[in-house]
PyMOL commands that place a pseudoatom at each C-alpha (Angstrom):
pseudoatom trace, name=CA, resn=MET, resi=1, chain=A, elem=C, hetatm=0, pos=[-10.552, -24.023, 15.405]
pseudoatom trace, name=CA, resn=CYS, resi=2, chain=A, elem=C, hetatm=0, pos=[-12.441, -23.400, 18.603]
pseudoatom trace, name=CA, resn=ALA, resi=3, chain=A, elem=C, hetatm=0, pos=[-15.144, -25.800, 19.878]
pseudoatom trace, name=CA, resn=TYR, resi=4, chain=A, elem=C, hetatm=0, pos=[-17.944, -23.320, 19.284]
pseudoatom trace, name=CA, resn=HIS, resi=5, chain=A, elem=C, hetatm=0, pos=[-16.914, -22.696, 15.676]
pseudoatom trace, name=CA, resn=GLU, resi=6, chain=A, elem=C, hetatm=0, pos=[-16.550, -26.503, 15.080]
pseudoatom trace, name=CA, resn=SER, resi=7, chain=A, elem=C, hetatm=0, pos=[-20.023, -27.067, 16.479]
pseudoatom trace, name=CA, resn=MET, resi=8, chain=A, elem=C, hetatm=0, pos=[-21.503, -24.326, 14.178]
pseudoatom trace, name=CA, resn=VAL, resi=9, chain=A, elem=C, hetatm=0, pos=[-19.778, -25.848, 11.156]
pseudoatom trace, name=CA, resn=LEU, resi=10, chain=A, elem=C, hetatm=0, pos=[-21.091, -29.372, 12.078]
pseudoatom trace, name=CA, resn=ASN, resi=11, chain=A, elem=C, hetatm=0, pos=[-24.594, -28.052, 12.579]
pseudoatom trace, name=CA, resn=LEU, resi=12, chain=A, elem=C, hetatm=0, pos=[-24.519, -26.267, 9.255]
pseudoatom trace, name=CA, resn=GLU, resi=13, chain=A, elem=C, hetatm=0, pos=[-23.204, -29.368, 7.471]
pseudoatom trace, name=CA, resn=GLN, resi=14, chain=A, elem=C, hetatm=0, pos=[-25.691, -31.560, 9.127]
pseudoatom trace, name=CA, resn=THR, resi=15, chain=A, elem=C, hetatm=0, pos=[-28.563, -29.154, 8.195]
pseudoatom trace, name=CA, resn=VAL, resi=16, chain=A, elem=C, hetatm=0, pos=[-27.462, -29.021, 4.549]
pseudoatom trace, name=CA, resn=ILE, resi=17, chain=A, elem=C, hetatm=0, pos=[-27.160, -32.832, 4.378]
pseudoatom trace, name=CA, resn=GLU, resi=18, chain=A, elem=C, hetatm=0, pos=[-30.639, -33.359, 5.903]
pseudoatom trace, name=CA, resn=LYS, resi=19, chain=A, elem=C, hetatm=0, pos=[-32.177, -30.894, 3.403]
pseudoatom trace, name=CA, resn=LEU, resi=20, chain=A, elem=C, hetatm=0, pos=[-30.277, -32.448, 0.529]
pseudoatom trace, name=CA, resn=ARG, resi=21, chain=A, elem=C, hetatm=0, pos=[-31.641, -35.979, 1.404]
pseudoatom trace, name=CA, resn=ARG, resi=22, chain=A, elem=C, hetatm=0, pos=[-35.210, -34.683, 1.273]
pseudoatom trace, name=CA, resn=LEU, resi=23, chain=A, elem=C, hetatm=0, pos=[-34.785, -33.484, -2.348]
pseudoatom trace, name=CA, resn=PRO, resi=24, chain=A, elem=C, hetatm=0, pos=[-35.439, -35.639, -5.395]
pseudoatom trace, name=CA, resn=PRO, resi=25, chain=A, elem=C, hetatm=0, pos=[-32.425, -36.783, -7.387]
pseudoatom trace, name=CA, resn=ASP, resi=26, chain=A, elem=C, hetatm=0, pos=[-32.740, -34.123, -10.097]
pseudoatom trace, name=CA, resn=LYS, resi=27, chain=A, elem=C, hetatm=0, pos=[-32.705, -31.373, -7.499]
pseudoatom trace, name=CA, resn=GLN, resi=28, chain=A, elem=C, hetatm=0, pos=[-29.785, -32.989, -5.623]
pseudoatom trace, name=CA, resn=ARG, resi=29, chain=A, elem=C, hetatm=0, pos=[-27.850, -32.869, -8.947]
pseudoatom trace, name=CA, resn=LYS, resi=30, chain=A, elem=C, hetatm=0, pos=[-28.611, -29.143, -9.188]
pseudoatom trace, name=CA, resn=VAL, resi=31, chain=A, elem=C, hetatm=0, pos=[-27.310, -28.645, -5.602]
pseudoatom trace, name=CA, resn=LEU, resi=32, chain=A, elem=C, hetatm=0, pos=[-24.135, -30.537, -6.439]
pseudoatom trace, name=CA, resn=ASP, resi=33, chain=A, elem=C, hetatm=0, pos=[-23.634, -28.468, -9.655]
pseudoatom trace, name=CA, resn=PHE, resi=34, chain=A, elem=C, hetatm=0, pos=[-24.129, -25.280, -7.647]
pseudoatom trace, name=CA, resn=ALA, resi=35, chain=A, elem=C, hetatm=0, pos=[-21.737, -26.403, -4.900]
pseudoatom trace, name=CA, resn=GLU, resi=36, chain=A, elem=C, hetatm=0, pos=[-19.040, -27.208, -7.612]
pseudoatom trace, name=CA, resn=ALA, resi=37, chain=A, elem=C, hetatm=0, pos=[-19.535, -23.765, -9.191]
pseudoatom trace, name=CA, resn=LEU, resi=38, chain=A, elem=C, hetatm=0, pos=[-19.111, -22.085, -5.814]
pseudoatom trace, name=CA, resn=GLU, resi=39, chain=A, elem=C, hetatm=0, pos=[-16.016, -24.151, -5.139]
pseudoatom trace, name=CA, resn=HIS, resi=40, chain=A, elem=C, hetatm=0, pos=[-14.371, -22.870, -8.330]
pseudoatom trace, name=CA, resn=ARG, resi=41, chain=A, elem=C, hetatm=0, pos=[-15.287, -19.250, -7.461]
pseudoatom trace, name=CA, resn=VAL, resi=42, chain=A, elem=C, hetatm=0, pos=[-13.716, -19.566, -3.946]
pseudoatom trace, name=CA, resn=GLU, resi=43, chain=A, elem=C, hetatm=0, pos=[-10.207, -20.469, -5.184]
pseudoatom trace, name=CA, resn=SER, resi=44, chain=A, elem=C, hetatm=0, pos=[-7.563, -18.211, -3.841]
pseudoatom trace, name=CA, resn=PRO, resi=45, chain=A, elem=C, hetatm=0, pos=[-6.767, -15.290, -6.088]
pseudoatom trace, name=CA, resn=LYS, resi=46, chain=A, elem=C, hetatm=0, pos=[-3.476, -15.477, -7.914]
pseudoatom trace, name=CA, resn=PRO, resi=47, chain=A, elem=C, hetatm=0, pos=[-0.962, -12.885, -6.688]
pseudoatom trace, name=CA, resn=GLY, resi=48, chain=A, elem=C, hetatm=0, pos=[-0.570, -9.978, -9.067]
pseudoatom trace, name=CA, resn=LYS, resi=49, chain=A, elem=C, hetatm=0, pos=[2.717, -9.384, -10.904]
pseudoatom trace, name=CA, resn=SER, resi=50, chain=A, elem=C, hetatm=0, pos=[5.022, -6.822, -9.631]
pseudoatom trace, name=CA, resn=LEU, resi=51, chain=A, elem=C, hetatm=0, pos=[5.597, -3.874, -12.015]
pseudoatom trace, name=CA, resn=TYR, resi=52, chain=A, elem=C, hetatm=0, pos=[9.283, -4.288, -11.345]
pseudoatom trace, name=CA, resn=GLY, resi=53, chain=A, elem=C, hetatm=0, pos=[9.075, -7.797, -12.775]
pseudoatom trace, name=CA, resn=LEU, resi=54, chain=A, elem=C, hetatm=0, pos=[7.226, -6.551, -15.838]
pseudoatom trace, name=CA, resn=TRP, resi=55, chain=A, elem=C, hetatm=0, pos=[9.786, -3.898, -16.459]
pseudoatom trace, name=CA, resn=ALA, resi=56, chain=A, elem=C, hetatm=0, pos=[12.873, -6.063, -15.766]
pseudoatom trace, name=CA, resn=ASP, resi=57, chain=A, elem=C, hetatm=0, pos=[13.655, -6.738, -19.379]
pseudoatom trace, name=CA, resn=LEU, resi=58, chain=A, elem=C, hetatm=0, pos=[13.052, -3.104, -20.433]
pseudoatom trace, name=CA, resn=LYS, resi=59, chain=A, elem=C, hetatm=0, pos=[15.991, -1.835, -18.358]
pseudoatom trace, name=CA, resn=VAL, resi=60, chain=A, elem=C, hetatm=0, pos=[13.819, 0.944, -16.959]
pseudoatom trace, name=CA, resn=ASP, resi=61, chain=A, elem=C, hetatm=0, pos=[15.125, 2.744, -13.979]
pseudoatom trace, name=CA, resn=VAL, resi=62, chain=A, elem=C, hetatm=0, pos=[12.569, 5.116, -12.432]
pseudoatom trace, name=CA, resn=THR, resi=63, chain=A, elem=C, hetatm=0, pos=[13.833, 7.029, -9.429]
pseudoatom trace, name=CA, resn=GLU, resi=64, chain=A, elem=C, hetatm=0, pos=[11.873, 8.919, -6.742]
pseudoatom trace, name=CA, resn=GLN, resi=65, chain=A, elem=C, hetatm=0, pos=[13.247, 12.123, -8.292]
pseudoatom trace, name=CA, resn=ASP, resi=66, chain=A, elem=C, hetatm=0, pos=[11.728, 11.250, -11.696]
pseudoatom trace, name=CA, resn=ILE, resi=67, chain=A, elem=C, hetatm=0, pos=[8.396, 10.482, -10.082]
pseudoatom trace, name=CA, resn=ALA, resi=68, chain=A, elem=C, hetatm=0, pos=[8.416, 13.839, -8.098]
pseudoatom trace, name=CA, resn=GLU, resi=69, chain=A, elem=C, hetatm=0, pos=[9.267, 15.793, -11.287]
pseudoatom trace, name=CA, resn=VAL, resi=70, chain=A, elem=C, hetatm=0, pos=[6.333, 14.244, -13.309]
pseudoatom trace, name=CA, resn=ARG, resi=71, chain=A, elem=C, hetatm=0, pos=[4.024, 14.978, -10.327]
pseudoatom trace, name=CA, resn=ARG, resi=72, chain=A, elem=C, hetatm=0, pos=[5.101, 18.596, -10.286]
pseudoatom trace, name=CA, resn=GLU, resi=73, chain=A, elem=C, hetatm=0, pos=[4.539, 18.900, -14.072]
pseudoatom trace, name=CA, resn=MET, resi=74, chain=A, elem=C, hetatm=0, pos=[1.160, 17.219, -13.828]
pseudoatom trace, name=CA, resn=TRP, resi=75, chain=A, elem=C, hetatm=0, pos=[-0.160, 19.252, -10.975]
pseudoatom trace, name=CA, resn=ALA, resi=76, chain=A, elem=C, hetatm=0, pos=[1.193, 22.528, -12.417]
pseudoatom trace, name=CA, resn=LYS, resi=77, chain=A, elem=C, hetatm=0, pos=[-1.519, 22.300, -15.017]
pseudoatom trace, name=CA, resn=PHE, resi=78, chain=A, elem=C, hetatm=0, pos=[-4.282, 21.365, -12.593]
pseudoatom trace, name=CA, resn=PRO, resi=79, chain=A, elem=C, hetatm=0, pos=[-6.745, 24.196, -11.919]
pseudoatom trace, name=CA, resn=ARG, resi=80, chain=A, elem=C, hetatm=0, pos=[-6.810, 25.463, -8.363]
pseudoatom trace, name=CA, resn=ASP, resi=81, chain=A, elem=C, hetatm=0, pos=[-9.623, 27.168, -6.500]
pseudoatom trace, name=CA, resn=GLY, resi=82, chain=A, elem=C, hetatm=0, pos=[-9.387, 30.957, -6.436]
pseudoatom trace, name=CA, resn=THR, resi=83, chain=A, elem=C, hetatm=0, pos=[-7.216, 31.245, -9.519]
for i in range(1, 83): cmd.bond("trace and resi %d" % i, "trace and resi %d" % (i + 1))
show_as sticks, trace
zoom trace
């Protein structure tokens, strides 16, 4: 972390702490509850499952040729301008 960024973080933390100290205990509790709720929302997203992993036990083997054929069939029925 660069010195400028560290300084900004410390200033922000200090400002939050100063404001928190000026609040009555019931409002401090609300700030804590809010901070905990934010903390839970910030958790890193879980990586999605690969479709290959989901299909593994089904013994499905889809080739590029299969995909190209389905695309041709699908687009053959799609209306085009001027027809």
